[in-house]
C-alpha positions as CSV (number, residue, x, y, z in Angstrom):
1,M,9.1,-89.9,150.0
2,E,11.1,-93.1,149.7
3,K,12.9,-93.8,153.0
4,N,16.6,-94.4,153.1
5,T,17.3,-96.3,156.3
6,P,18.8,-99.7,157.2
7,M,15.4,-100.7,158.7
8,S,13.5,-100.3,155.4
9,C,16.1,-101.1,152.8
10,P,18.4,-104.1,152.4
11,P,22.1,-103.5,151.9
12,V,22.9,-102.5,148.3
13,R,26.2,-103.0,146.5
14,V,26.7,-100.1,144.1
15,L,29.2,-100.1,141.2
16,V,30.0,-96.7,139.8
17,L,31.4,-96.7,136.2
18,A,33.3,-93.6,134.9
19,T,36.1,-93.0,132.5
20,H,38.3,-91.3,135.1
21,P,38.0,-89.7,138.5
22,I,36.5,-86.2,138.2
23,Q,36.9,-83.4,140.8
24,Y,33.2,-82.6,140.7
25,Q,32.1,-86.3,141.0
26,A,34.5,-87.6,143.7
27,P,32.6,-85.9,146.6
28,L,29.4,-87.5,145.5
29,W,31.0,-91.0,145.5
30,R,32.4,-90.2,149.0
31,L,29.0,-89.2,150.3
32,L,27.3,-92.2,148.7
33,S,29.8,-94.5,150.5
34,T,28.5,-93.2,153.8
35,Q,24.9,-94.0,153.1
36,P,23.5,-96.6,155.5
37,G,23.4,-100.1,153.9
38,F,25.5,-99.1,150.9
39,E,28.8,-100.7,149.7
40,L,30.3,-98.7,146.8
41,L,33.0,-99.5,144.4
42,A,34.0,-97.0,141.6
43,C,35.5,-98.6,138.5
44,F,37.5,-96.1,136.4
45,G,38.8,-96.6,132.9
46,T,42.0,-94.7,133.4
47,D,44.0,-93.0,136.2
48,M,45.0,-90.0,134.1
49,S,43.4,-87.3,136.2
50,V,45.1,-88.7,139.3
51,R,48.6,-88.9,137.9
52,G,48.3,-85.6,136.0
53,Y,47.8,-84.9,132.3
54,K,48.0,-82.3,129.6
55,D,44.6,-80.7,129.2
56,R,44.2,-80.0,125.5
57,E,41.7,-77.1,125.9
58,F,43.3,-75.4,128.9
59,G,46.6,-75.8,127.2
60,V,48.4,-76.6,130.5
61,S,49.6,-79.7,132.4
62,L,47.6,-80.1,135.5
63,A,46.8,-82.3,138.5
64,W,43.9,-81.4,140.7
65,D,44.7,-80.1,144.1
66,T,41.7,-81.7,145.7
67,P,41.5,-85.5,146.6
68,L,40.0,-87.6,143.9
69,L,40.1,-91.0,145.5
70,E,39.7,-90.4,149.2
71,G,36.7,-91.8,151.1
72,Y,35.5,-94.5,148.8
73,N,36.8,-97.7,147.2
74,S,38.0,-97.7,143.6
75,V,39.8,-99.7,141.0
76,F,41.3,-98.8,137.6
77,L,41.0,-100.8,134.4
78,S,44.1,-99.2,133.1
79,K,47.1,-97.2,134.4
80,D,48.6,-96.8,131.0
81,P,50.6,-93.5,131.1
82,R,50.1,-93.0,127.4
83,I,46.5,-92.1,128.0
84,Q,46.5,-88.3,128.3
85,Q,42.9,-87.6,127.3
86,V,39.5,-89.1,127.2
87,N,37.8,-89.6,123.8
88,F,35.4,-92.0,122.1
89,S,38.0,-94.8,121.8
90,S,40.0,-94.3,125.0
91,P,39.9,-95.6,127.6
92,T,38.1,-98.9,127.0
93,A,36.1,-101.1,129.4
94,S,38.4,-104.1,128.9
95,G,38.4,-106.2,132.1
96,I,35.1,-104.8,133.4
97,R,33.4,-108.2,133.5
98,D,35.9,-109.6,135.9
99,H,35.4,-106.7,138.4
100,I,31.6,-107.2,138.1
101,I,31.9,-110.9,138.8
102,K,34.1,-110.2,141.8
103,F,32.1,-107.3,143.3
104,K,28.6,-108.7,142.6
105,P,26.8,-105.3,142.4
106,D,23.1,-105.0,142.9
107,V,23.0,-101.7,140.9
108,A,25.4,-99.9,138.6
109,V,25.6,-96.1,138.2
110,M,26.7,-94.7,134.8
111,T,27.6,-91.1,134.2
112,A,27.5,-90.9,130.4
113,Y,26.8,-93.0,127.3
114,F,28.8,-91.6,124.4
115,S,32.2,-93.4,124.5
116,R,33.4,-96.9,123.9
117,F,34.0,-97.2,127.7
118,H,30.4,-96.5,128.5
119,L,28.9,-98.5,125.7
120,E,31.0,-101.6,126.5
121,S,30.1,-101.2,130.2
122,W,26.4,-100.8,129.4
123,W,26.4,-103.9,127.2
124,T,28.2,-106.0,129.8
125,L,25.8,-104.9,132.5
126,R,22.7,-105.6,130.4
127,R,24.0,-109.1,129.5
128,M,24.6,-109.8,133.2
129,G,21.2,-108.5,134.2
130,I,22.4,-105.7,136.5
131,P,20.0,-102.7,136.9
132,I,21.4,-99.4,135.7
133,V,21.0,-95.9,137.1
134,M,22.0,-93.1,134.8
135,R,23.1,-89.6,136.0
136,H,24.4,-87.8,133.0
137,E,24.6,-84.4,131.3
138,A,21.4,-84.8,129.3
139,S,20.3,-81.7,127.3
140,D,18.6,-80.7,124.0
141,V,19.9,-77.2,124.0
142,A,23.6,-78.1,124.5
143,H,24.1,-79.7,121.1
144,A,23.1,-78.3,117.7
145,R,21.7,-81.2,115.6
146,K,19.2,-80.9,112.7
147,G,17.6,-83.0,110.1
148,W,18.4,-86.7,109.8
149,K,21.2,-86.6,112.3
150,A,18.8,-85.3,115.0
151,Q,16.3,-87.9,114.0
152,L,18.8,-90.7,114.1
153,R,20.1,-89.5,117.5
154,D,16.6,-89.5,118.9
155,F,15.9,-92.9,117.6
156,M,19.0,-94.4,119.1
157,L,18.5,-92.6,122.4
158,R,14.9,-93.8,122.7
159,R,16.1,-97.4,122.4
160,F,19.0,-96.8,124.7
161,Y,17.0,-95.0,127.4
162,A,14.4,-97.7,127.3
163,R,17.1,-100.1,128.7
164,I,18.0,-97.9,131.6
165,D,16.2,-98.7,134.9
166,Q,16.3,-95.3,136.6
167,F,17.5,-91.8,135.8
168,A,18.9,-89.4,138.4
169,Y,18.4,-86.3,136.3
170,I,20.5,-83.2,137.0
171,G,18.1,-80.4,136.2
172,V,15.2,-78.9,134.2
173,E,16.8,-79.3,130.7
174,A,17.8,-82.9,131.5
175,R,14.2,-83.7,132.5
176,R,12.8,-82.1,129.4
177,H,15.2,-84.1,127.2
178,L,14.4,-87.4,128.9
179,A,10.6,-86.9,128.9
180,R,10.7,-86.0,125.2
181,L,12.4,-89.3,124.5
182,G,9.9,-91.4,126.3
183,V,11.2,-91.6,129.9
184,T,8.3,-91.7,132.3
185,D,8.0,-90.1,135.7
186,S,8.4,-93.5,137.4
187,R,12.0,-93.6,136.2
188,L,12.9,-90.0,137.1
189,I,14.3,-88.7,140.3
190,V,16.1,-85.3,140.6
191,S,19.8,-85.4,141.7
192,P,20.8,-81.8,141.0
193,Y,24.1,-81.1,139.3
194,C,26.5,-79.7,141.9
195,V,30.0,-78.9,142.9
196,D,31.4,-80.0,146.3
197,S,29.3,-77.5,148.1
198,A,30.9,-78.3,151.5
199,F,34.5,-77.7,150.1
200,V,33.5,-74.5,148.3
201,G,31.8,-73.3,151.5
202,E,35.1,-73.7,153.3
203,Q,36.9,-71.9,150.5
204,V,34.4,-69.0,150.7
205,K,35.3,-68.6,154.4
206,I,39.0,-68.5,153.6
207,W,38.8,-66.1,150.7
208,A,35.9,-63.8,151.6
209,E,37.7,-62.2,154.5
210,R,40.5,-61.3,152.0
211,R,38.2,-59.6,149.5
212,A,39.3,-56.0,150.4
213,S,43.0,-56.8,150.2
214,L,42.6,-58.8,147.0
215,R,40.7,-56.0,145.3
216,L,43.3,-53.5,146.4
217,E,46.0,-55.6,144.8
218,L,44.2,-55.4,141.5
219,G,43.3,-51.8,141.9
220,I,39.6,-52.3,142.1
221,G,38.0,-49.3,143.7
222,A,35.1,-49.4,146.2
223,N,32.7,-48.1,143.5
224,E,34.0,-50.2,140.7
225,L,32.6,-53.5,139.5
226,A,34.5,-56.7,138.7
227,L,33.2,-59.2,136.2
228,V,34.6,-62.7,136.5
229,F,35.0,-65.2,133.7
230,S,36.0,-68.6,134.9
231,G,36.8,-71.4,132.4
232,K,38.6,-72.5,129.4
233,L,39.4,-69.7,126.9
234,I,38.0,-71.6,123.9
235,S,35.4,-70.9,121.3
236,K,32.7,-73.0,123.1
237,K,32.9,-70.7,126.1
238,N,32.8,-67.6,123.9
239,P,34.7,-65.3,126.2
240,L,35.3,-62.7,123.5
241,L,31.5,-61.9,123.6
242,I,32.3,-60.0,126.9
243,A,34.6,-57.7,125.0
244,R,31.9,-57.2,122.3
245,A,29.4,-56.3,124.9
246,L,31.7,-53.8,126.6
247,A,32.4,-52.2,123.2
248,A,28.7,-52.0,122.5
249,L,28.2,-50.1,125.8
250,N,30.9,-47.6,124.7
251,E,29.2,-47.2,121.3
252,A,25.8,-46.6,122.9
253,G,27.2,-43.8,125.0
254,H,27.6,-45.7,128.3
255,S,31.3,-45.3,128.6
256,D,30.7,-44.2,132.2
257,I,29.6,-47.8,132.9
258,V,32.6,-49.3,131.1
259,N,35.0,-47.1,133.0
260,R,33.8,-48.6,136.3
261,I,34.2,-52.2,135.1
262,H,37.1,-54.6,135.7
263,V,37.3,-58.0,134.0
264,I,38.9,-60.9,135.9
265,V,39.7,-63.9,133.7
266,A,40.5,-67.2,135.6
267,G,41.4,-69.6,132.8
268,D,43.6,-70.4,129.9
269,G,43.4,-71.8,126.4
270,E,43.8,-71.0,122.7
271,L,42.0,-67.7,122.9
272,R,44.1,-66.3,125.8
273,A,46.2,-64.0,123.7
274,E,43.2,-62.6,121.8
275,A,41.2,-62.2,124.9
276,E,44.0,-60.4,126.7
277,A,44.5,-58.0,123.8
278,Q,40.8,-57.1,123.5
279,F,40.2,-56.6,127.2
280,T,43.4,-54.6,127.6
281,H,42.4,-52.4,124.6
282,L,39.0,-51.7,126.2
283,L,39.9,-51.5,129.8
284,G,43.7,-51.0,130.1
285,N,44.9,-52.0,133.6
286,R,41.4,-53.0,134.5
287,A,41.9,-56.2,132.6
288,H,43.2,-59.0,134.9
289,I,44.2,-62.3,133.1
290,L,45.0,-64.6,136.0
291,G,45.5,-67.8,133.9
292,F,44.5,-71.3,135.1
293,L,43.6,-71.5,138.8
294,N,43.3,-74.8,140.6
295,Q,40.4,-75.6,142.9
296,R,42.0,-74.1,146.1
297,E,42.9,-70.9,144.2
298,M,39.6,-70.2,142.5
299,G,38.5,-68.2,145.4
300,R,41.0,-65.6,144.5
301,A,38.9,-64.6,141.5
302,Y,35.4,-65.1,143.0
303,A,36.2,-63.2,146.2
304,C,37.2,-60.2,144.1
305,G,34.2,-60.3,141.8
306,D,30.8,-58.8,141.8
307,C,29.3,-60.9,139.1
308,L,30.1,-64.0,136.9
309,V,29.6,-64.0,133.1
310,L,29.4,-67.3,131.2
311,P,28.6,-66.5,127.5
312,S,28.9,-70.1,126.1
313,G,27.4,-70.6,122.7
314,K,24.1,-72.4,122.2
315,G,24.6,-75.9,120.8
316,T,28.3,-76.0,121.7
317,G,27.9,-78.6,124.5
318,E,27.6,-76.4,127.6
319,T,25.3,-78.9,129.3
320,W,25.4,-77.2,132.7
321,G,28.1,-74.7,133.6
322,L,29.3,-75.7,137.1
323,V,31.3,-72.4,137.5
324,V,27.9,-70.9,138.0
325,N,27.4,-73.1,141.1
326,E,30.8,-72.1,142.4
327,A,30.3,-68.3,141.8
328,M,26.8,-68.4,143.4
329,Q,28.3,-69.9,146.6
330,Y,30.4,-66.7,146.8
331,G,27.2,-64.7,146.5
332,L,27.8,-63.6,142.9
333,P,24.8,-63.1,140.6
334,C,25.5,-64.7,137.2
335,M,24.9,-63.5,133.6
336,V,24.6,-66.6,131.3
337,S,23.6,-67.2,127.8
338,D,20.6,-69.4,127.0
339,G,23.1,-72.0,125.8
340,V,24.2,-72.6,129.4
341,G,22.3,-75.6,130.7
342,C,21.8,-74.4,134.3
343,H,20.0,-71.2,133.3
344,S,16.6,-72.9,133.7
345,D,17.5,-74.1,137.2
346,L,19.6,-71.3,138.8
347,I,18.9,-68.0,137.0
348,V,15.8,-66.0,137.9
349,E,15.9,-62.8,135.8
350,G,17.0,-59.8,137.9
351,E,16.8,-61.9,141.1
352,T,19.8,-64.3,140.9
353,G,21.2,-63.1,137.5
354,W,20.4,-62.4,133.9
355,V,19.9,-64.6,130.8
356,F,20.8,-63.3,127.3
357,A,20.5,-64.9,123.9
358,S,23.5,-66.9,122.7
359,N,26.1,-64.9,120.9
360,D,24.1,-61.7,121.4
361,G,26.6,-59.0,122.4
362,A,23.8,-56.4,122.6
363,G,21.8,-58.7,125.0
364,L,24.8,-59.1,127.3
365,A,25.5,-55.4,127.1
366,L,21.9,-54.7,128.3
367,A,22.4,-57.2,131.2
368,L,25.6,-55.4,132.1
369,R,23.9,-52.1,132.1
370,Q,21.0,-53.4,134.3
371,W,23.6,-54.9,136.7
372,A,25.7,-51.7,136.8
373,E,22.6,-49.5,137.5
374,T,21.3,-51.7,140.3
375,S,21.2,-49.9,143.7
376,D,23.2,-51.1,146.6
377,S,20.1,-52.2,148.5
378,N,19.0,-54.3,145.5
379,R,22.5,-55.8,145.3
380,L,22.1,-57.0,148.9
381,R,18.7,-58.5,148.1
382,I,20.1,-60.2,144.9
383,R,23.0,-61.6,146.9
384,A,20.6,-63.2,149.4
385,N,18.5,-64.7,146.6
386,V,21.7,-66.1,145.0
387,E,22.8,-67.8,148.2
388,A,19.3,-69.2,148.8
389,K,19.1,-70.6,145.3
390,V,22.4,-72.3,145.3
391,R,21.6,-74.1,148.5
392,S,19.0,-76.1,146.6
393,V,21.8,-77.7,144.4
394,S,24.0,-78.9,147.2
395,I,26.1,-82.1,147.2
396,E,23.7,-83.5,149.9
397,A,20.7,-82.9,147.7
398,A,22.5,-84.7,144.8
399,A,23.4,-87.6,147.0
400,E,19.8,-87.9,148.4
401,G,18.3,-88.1,144.9
402,L,20.9,-90.5,143.5
403,T,20.4,-92.7,146.6
404,M,16.7,-92.8,146.0
405,A,17.2,-93.8,142.4
406,I,19.6,-96.6,143.4
407,R,17.2,-97.9,146.0
408,R,14.3,-97.8,143.6
409,A,16.3,-99.7,140.9
410,A,17.4,-102.3,143.4
411,N,13.9,-102.8,144.8
412,N,12.3,-103.1,141.4
413,A,14.9,-105.7,140.4
414,H,14.2,-107.6,143.6
415,L,10.4,-107.6,142.9
416,K,11.0,-109.0,139.4
417,K,12.9,-112.1,140.7
């Protein structure tokens, strides 16, 4: 293993490039800033997530209730209040060269490649001879491309990836994607995709002791089972598949199972009215639509739950599904479609959850039936498996992998001089 100590490694100046501060990434930048011999600066294209913005898919105005900038140094290329969302053309990387000249980074970390901000940043870094480490949501299953479009994408990515020094890949699907496009093992180090596991752990302690009272408030009986859906109520997430699966159970003569099930929805979006109507039709007062919950309120849903369901469609862009990480820290097994990127890393069939085919209501119904018929002793065993599995994708593991990739990129650059 590559060591990460001041004795064996020279100080490294690390420039992080991202369109905006993201609640799942900020803890990683904080932890990297504490690494011996590191000096880190995060350069963001816009401050929209800090000042608050209108989330188009959630359909609500929001500002995250966890710190996005504490514990590490950062600068913004733009604080234009007119920027309310990130897309291909906005924000830009205008002014990035001046910050690079001033900071003099040894290595840059990029988190994506598909927008003008990232492409302009990449081009500037390449021209200035700065090594690049990429930690991004790479996947072949998350996007549906065929024919000449797929071939063109592969051709462009092969050329692009050849000009990245190291990859801190997030999981199994990412590694498969990168290897298929010519990235060799010498440029691959795992940095598992994660939430702020320390923060979520504290939230688990706060909310777990309230489980009984929270379930009582919702009318969830001791022998009843609560499914949790957490996320945006949009087509990509496919929340209505849960209703289809419940209806399929009824039609197959398993109404006894459906009559024991509550559905807790923590989210908002364009499908909210339809989801509420369908779940209420099937479950009556056992349908609980909580709306958008911020980070410090999410425990309200998870603590009540017995299982998470994430039925995102294959090819719709669900590169990972970080709500699975969150739910597993609460000890919840997870039912996910094969379109959810983390299924290869976190879901062991019948041990930490179940995987069903994308958009397959009957497949989800079968998983629900298997879960409902699981004995109490097996539930305890599954919970222990879930908690053990999620410990492997901690923020510490992510920081260790990314640190090694940065060190390797810096060392290789030094040897070339």
